Each structure stands twice: as structure tokens, then as C-alpha cells.
DOVO-910520 format. One record per residue (C-alpha): residue in one letter; x negated, y negated, z. Coordinates in steps of 0.2 Angstrom, whole numbers, padded with zeros to 4 digits, always signed. Layout:
aXYZ
...
END
This chain:
m+0000+0000+0000
c-0005-0018-0001
s-0014-0026+0014
g-0014-0043+0021
l-0002-0054+0030
f+0002-0068+0018
v+0013-0066+0002
k+0002-0059-0011
v+0004-0068-0028
y+0001-0059-0045
v+0004-0066-0062
f+0010-0055-0076
d+0001-0057-0093
l+0009-0048-0108
l-0006-0054-0118
p+0004-0058-0134
y-0002-0061-0151
d-0005-0080-0151
a+0004-0086-0166
h+0023-0088-0169
f+0032-0079-0184
d+0043-0094-0187
r+0051-0087-0203
y+0059-0074-0192
k+0066-0085-0179
a+0082-0090-0188
d+0090-0072-0188
r+0081-0067-0172
h+0074-0051-0180
l+0056-0046-0183
p+0055-0032-0196
y+0049-0016-0189
p+0036-0010-0192
l+0028-0027-0194
p+0016-0024-0208
g-0003-0027-0205
d-0004-0041-0218
h+0004-0052-0204
f-0011-0049-0193
d-0025-0062-0191
r-0040-0054-0183
e-0046-0071-0177
v-0030-0075-0169
a-0031-0059-0159
a-0050-0061-0155
k-0048-0078-0149
g-0032-0073-0139
y-0042-0060-0129
e-0056-0072-0125
a-0043-0085-0120
h-0034-0074-0108
l-0050-0068-0100
e-0055-0086-0097
i-0038-0089-0089
w-0040-0073-0077
k-0057-0081-0072
e-0048-0097-0067
m-0035-0086-0057
d-0049-0078-0048
r-0057-0095-0044
l-0040-0102-0038
g-0037-0087-0026
f-0023-0078-0035
d-0022-0060-0029
g-0021-0052-0046
v-0015-0051-0064
g-0001-0039-0069
l-0005-0029-0085
n+0006-0017-0095
e+0005-0005-0110
h+0014-0008-0127
h+0012-0002-0145
t+0015-0008-0163
t+0021-0025-0158
p+0015-0043-0157
h+0024-0046-0141
g+0010-0037-0131
l-0008-0033-0138
m-0012-0023-0123
n-0012-0005-0130
s-0023+0000-0116
p-0021-0009-0099
n-0036+0002-0092
m-0047-0006-0105
m-0042-0023-0101
a-0044-0020-0082
a-0061-0014-0085
v-0066-0029-0096
g-0057-0041-0084
a-0067-0034-0069
q-0083-0039-0077
h-0077-0057-0078
t-0070-0059-0061
k-0075-0056-0043
n-0059-0053-0032
l-0045-0053-0044
k-0035-0036-0043
f-0027-0028-0058
l-0009-0022-0056
l-0006-0010-0070
l+0013-0009-0074
g+0008+0002-0081
n+0001+0017-0090
l+0015+0025-0100
l+0012+0043-0093
p+0025+0053-0104
l+0016+0048-0120
h-0002+0052-0115
n-0013+0066-0109
p-0012+0063-0090
l-0030+0069-0087
r-0037+0056-0098
i-0027+0043-0089
a-0034+0049-0072
e-0051+0048-0079
e-0049+0031-0086
l-0042+0024-0070
a-0056+0031-0060
m-0068+0023-0071
a-0060+0006-0070
d-0059+0008-0051
c-0077+0011-0050
m-0082-0003-0062
s-0071-0015-0052
r-0076-0008-0035
g-0059-0004-0030
r-0048-0018-0038
i-0036-0006-0047
l-0018-0006-0042
s-0011+0009-0052
g+0006+0007-0059
f+0015+0021-0069
a+0029+0018-0081
r+0040+0027-0094
g+0041+0014-0108
v+0054+0008-0120
p+0062+0018-0135
r+0049+0010-0148
e+0035+0019-0139
y+0043+0036-0139
n+0046+0034-0158
v+0028+0029-0161
y+0021+0044-0151
n+0035+0056-0157
v+0040+0061-0140
p+0058+0065-0136
m+0066+0052-0124
s+0076+0066-0117
e+0059+0073-0110
s+0054+0056-0103
r+0057+0059-0084
a+0051+0077-0084
r+0035+0072-0093
f+0033+0057-0081
e+0035+0067-0065
e+0023+0081-0071
a+0010+0068-0077
v+0010+0060-0060
d+0007+0076-0051
i-0008+0079-0062
v-0016+0062-0060
l-0014+0064-0041
k-0022+0081-0041
a-0036+0075-0052
w-0040+0061-0040
t-0039+0070-0024
e-0044+0088-0026
d-0062+0093-0028
v-0057+0106-0041
f-0039+0108-0048
n-0029+0120-0059
y-0012+0115-0066
q+0001+0126-0076
g+0015+0115-0081
k+0028+0113-0095
f+0019+0100-0105
w+0001+0101-0099
s-0010+0114-0092
y-0028+0114-0085
k-0040+0126-0077
d-0055+0122-0066
i-0056+0103-0068
s-0066+0091-0057
i-0066+0074-0064
w-0081+0062-0064
p-0081+0048-0060
r-0069+0049-0046
p-0059+0034-0039
y-0069+0021-0029
q-0054+0019-0018
q-0050+0034-0007
p-0040+0044-0008
h-0035+0035-0023
p-0029+0018-0030
p-0013+0012-0023
v+0002+0018-0034
f+0016+0006-0040
i+0032+0011-0049
p+0042-0003-0058
f+0060-0001-0055
t+0074-0005-0067
g+0087+0002-0055
s+0089+0020-0059
k+0091+0031-0043
e+0080+0045-0050
t+0065+0033-0051
i+0069+0026-0034
e+0070+0043-0026
f+0054+0049-0035
a+0044+0034-0028
a+0051+0036-0011
r+0047+0054-0010
h+0029+0050-0014
n+0029+0035-0003
f+0024+0024-0018
n+0025+0005-0019
a+0039-0003-0029
v+0040-0017-0041
i+0057-0024-0040
p+0066-0035-0053
h+0073-0051-0049
a+0091-0049-0050
k+0108-0055-0044
p+0107-0055-0025
g+0119-0040-0023
v+0109-0030-0036
t+0093-0034-0026
e+0101-0028-0010
d+0107-0012-0018
i+0090-0008-0025
t+0080-0012-0010
g+0092-0005+0002
y+0093+0012-0008
y+0074+0012-0009
g+0072+0009+0010
a+0085+0023+0014
q+0076+0035+0002
l+0059+0032+0010
a+0067+0036+0027
r+0075+0051+0020
f+0057+0058+0015
g+0050+0053+0032
h+0042+0036+0028
r+0046+0019+0035
v+0049+0004+0022
t+0039-0011+0026
p+0037-0028+0016
e+0020-0021+0010
h+0029-0008-0001
m+0037-0020-0012
v+0032-0033-0026
l+0046-0044-0032
f+0045-0048-0051
l+0052-0066-0055
d+0052-0079-0069
a+0044-0095-0063
y+0038-0111-0071
v+0031-0127-0062
a+0033-0144-0069
r+0037-0162-0063
d+0055-0157-0063
k+0068-0145-0070
a+0070-0156-0086
d+0052-0156-0089
a+0051-0137-0086
l+0065-0135-0099
k+0056-0146-0112
e+0039-0138-0110
y+0044-0119-0108
a+0061-0116-0115
p+0056-0115-0133
y+0044-0101-0129
f+0055-0092-0117
l+0069-0092-0130
y+0057-0085-0143
f+0053-0071-0132
q+0072-0068-0127
q+0079-0069-0144
t+0065-0061-0155
l+0049-0054-0148
w+0056-0043-0134
h+0067-0033-0145
h+0055-0029-0158
g+0057-0011-0163
s+0068-0007-0148
r+0085-0012-0154
q+0098+0002-0157
p+0112+0003-0170
k+0129-0005-0164
g+0139+0008-0155
t+0124+0018-0149
r+0123+0019-0130
q+0107+0010-0124
n+0093+0021-0119
s+0102+0037-0123
g+0093+0052-0116
y+0083+0040-0105
v+0095+0036-0091
a+0108+0047-0084
s+0126+0043-0083
t+0125+0044-0064
s+0109+0034-0062
y+0118+0019-0055
d+0131+0027-0045
y+0123+0021-0029
v+0126+0003-0034
r+0141-0006-0027
p+0155-0007-0041
e+0155-0026-0041
n+0136-0026-0045
r+0135-0013-0059
p+0139-0025-0073
h+0123-0034-0068
i+0111-0020-0067
e+0112-0011-0084
l+0101-0018-0099
d+0111-0027-0112
r+0099-0031-0126
e+0111-0039-0138
k+0117-0051-0124
i+0098-0056-0121
r+0095-0058-0139
n+0110-0070-0140
t+0103-0081-0127
t+0105-0100-0131
l+0097-0115-0124
a+0113-0119-0115
d+0111-0102-0106
v+0094-0106-0101
e+0099-0123-0094
k+0113-0115-0084
r+0101-0102-0077
v+0088-0115-0072
a+0102-0126-0064
e+0107-0111-0054
n+0089-0106-0049
d+0091-0089-0058
l+0076-0095-0067
i+0064-0103-0054
w+0059-0118-0064
g+0056-0135-0057
n+0045-0145-0046
p+0032-0137-0035
k+0042-0138-0019
e+0058-0131-0027
v+0048-0117-0034
a+0039-0113-0018
d+0055-0114-0008
k+0064-0103-0020
l+0050-0090-0021
i+0049-0088-0002
g+0068-0087-0001
e+0069-0073-0014
a+0054-0064-0006
e+0063-0065+0011
h+0079-0059+0004
a+0071-0044-0005
g+0060-0040+0010
a+0044-0041-0001
n+0028-0047+0004
a+0021-0049-0014
i+0027-0057-0029
l+0023-0055-0048
l+0026-0071-0058
n+0032-0072-0076
v+0025-0089-0082
n+0020-0087-0100
l+0033-0078-0111
g+0035-0081-0129
a+0017-0083-0135
m+0015-0099-0125
p-0001-0109-0131
n-0015-0104-0120
d-0019-0122-0115
l-0002-0123-0107
f-0003-0106-0099
l-0020-0112-0091
e-0012-0128-0085
q+0003-0118-0078
i-0009-0107-0068
r-0018-0123-0061
r-0001-0131-0056
i+0004-0115-0047
g-0014-0113-0039
r-0014-0131-0033
d+0004-0135-0028
v+0013-0118-0025
l+0000-0105-0020
p-0005-0113-0003
r+0013-0112+0002
l+0014-0094-0002
k-0002-0090+0006
a+0004-0098+0022
h+0019-0087+0023
e+0022-0069+0028
v+0038-0059+0025
k+0040-0048+0040
n+0056-0039+0038
a+0060-0026+0024
r+0078-0021+0019
t+0082-0004+0026
a+0101-0002+0021
i+0113-0006+0008
p+0126-0019+0015
a+0144-0013+0016
s+0154-0017+0001
a+0165-0032+0002
END
């Protein structure tokens, strides 16, 4: 689990392709696959360099870490291997941790993932926070893995990674992978292994799996009732498996942006946020009309623990997100659903949301939509100067342990 008393602050970085495809904005649809003739190697090379410089500034300003993830065949995230980025980032920073959200275990050989993470952990002298995730439909199509096998592959892969990290020599006979007389070198720097984080989208199977293993959780910022249901169910499941939930178990994932005021935040950030919401995020992941979203990926009973009044707010609706307008963003900012505004407003709201979730760590989305890197860097400096000290002075002491009674 995380350590320390103050609220820990991580910044999520998708590392997008740093150029906009303006010709596709009108119909909000990037062709898939996006042919290679759209790719400019200098844009990509300069993008990697710029983001490494921003991570160095985060390290200097005292941020706890950077959140990385894995995506394939899309310009909205050029981090095909978060392990490679963490290993490179570790050579440019001294204290910054790398919160990987994460390796898409169903798609890869889990022994290779265990080895790469052990390497990165040694190279960073223990700055790897290892998240495991399942990915989106696009990635399953890329790797030709049936989505119906996603959860079984995921759980088997986690078992293999943990065995590789903790057993001197291990054997494994599984449905998808088998190994005999394996002892990995190098081994993780952190003992018995790097902390494990599981990002939640709300399915009870994922929550129960994380609780059974006493893994940390990354919780999405949501309507208050949804947050209560997710965190309460997680706390109850931890107790069921003999563990006690604490604020150190949870990281709350939120959208934030610091400016002079809400109007300036909208002026600066809304164009990029809308480009992400309307176009980039759905690249290769939209399904035909009438198709149930994530068919074979989420069970029909996955959200039955959620109170009925909260269920409409927990399931992903890509078409609704794709149809987001500027008026929708303005409404969300006005209602503090998007935490955009002056430093005091942002700090107050972040602390309030962390307290409500019972999470002593937050992961901030501040640079969606291929935001120019100079603006991303300025955003990091604003947060580091005007918000980070408030968060570092605060401690969330109470975790949510039960789902409130339904109204």
C-alpha cells in the first residue's frame, strides 16, 4: 500500500500524439485503423522528449508520481509499453514514482510482464507502483484475444506475476499459460514485490478480486452516490477476506484544471477536453448501434450491488460522451463535476472529494486532448505552486467501510 500521512498527488499522462487531426473533428470520428501516412516521426519524438521534461519538473516540484497506461494503434496514447516509459522516466527523475494503470495482462505473456516490471523496479530503485488492467475492445481486436476470455486471462496472469515475483522457483499449469522451473532475474527491488493497484470501473468482479488479494484501488470520480457504492462495496469485500480498508488503499481519479477562474479554465482547456471527449477517446472502440457496450466483458450482474438510483450513472455510455458539447462542459464546471477553477476552489474541492471517497491519494487528469506541452507544463507549475502545498498539508483519516442505506 501507499505510505505517508499527507494526500499523495499523482498526475495522469496519456502521452498523446502531439498534433490535432482537425479534418476529423467535424464528424467526431477518426478512421480506424488510422493509416501510417498520418504519422509524423518528429511530432512523436519531440512529444516523448517534452513529456520527460515535464516529469522532471513534477519531480522538482514534489509531486508523488505520474500515472501511465497502455494503449495500442491509436494517437490518443503513444504509450504502448508503460514499463518502457517508467524505465526511461526513472533515469530522468530522482523521487517521482510511476503508477502504472496499467499493463493489460490478458493480452500479453504474464511472465514477460513480471520480468519487465522487476527490471523497471530495480532501475528506479523501487519507484514502481504496479497497476494491472484489462483494456478496451480495440486492444482485444488488435491482439486477437476474445473479450469473453478477458477476466479469466486477467486473473490467471495476476497469479503468475505474483508467483514470479515472490517464489524462488515456480511452476504453473494454467488454462492459458504454463511454466516449469522458472526463477526470474532480476527480481523486484521492492520486497516482496511492488505495490499492486487495480483501476475500478465499478464491476463487482473486479472489486472482489482486488479485495481478495488486498490490492490497492484506483477509484473513478463519479456522482457522490456511485462513489459511496463503489468504495463501500470495496471496504465490505476487504473485510470479507480478512483485511481492513484504510485511506491508503485508495487513489481517487479526478479531472482538474487550475486557472485564474472558471471562465479562464474553460477558455484555456475546454477545446482540448472536447477534442478528447468527442473524437480521440473513442478511436477504434465504438460499437455498432444496437450492440450492447462491452459485450462479453461485463456481466449482466456486475452492477447489482449498486443502489438502483445510482445505476444509470455507473455504466459507460460512449455515444453520450461523444456527443458532449461546450454547454455540457460549462454545466459540469459550474457544478464542480469537473474541478476547474482558481487554486483555492480546486484545492478545496479535491480535499472534499478525497474525504468523501476516503482516499488518501489522488490522480489528476489535467492534460486531455493533445494539449500543447507548454500549457501542460504551465498547468503542472500552477498546481505545484498553488494547490500541492494544500494537499500535502492534509491527511484523509477515515475510509468508507459500508454502503449507505438506500433512500
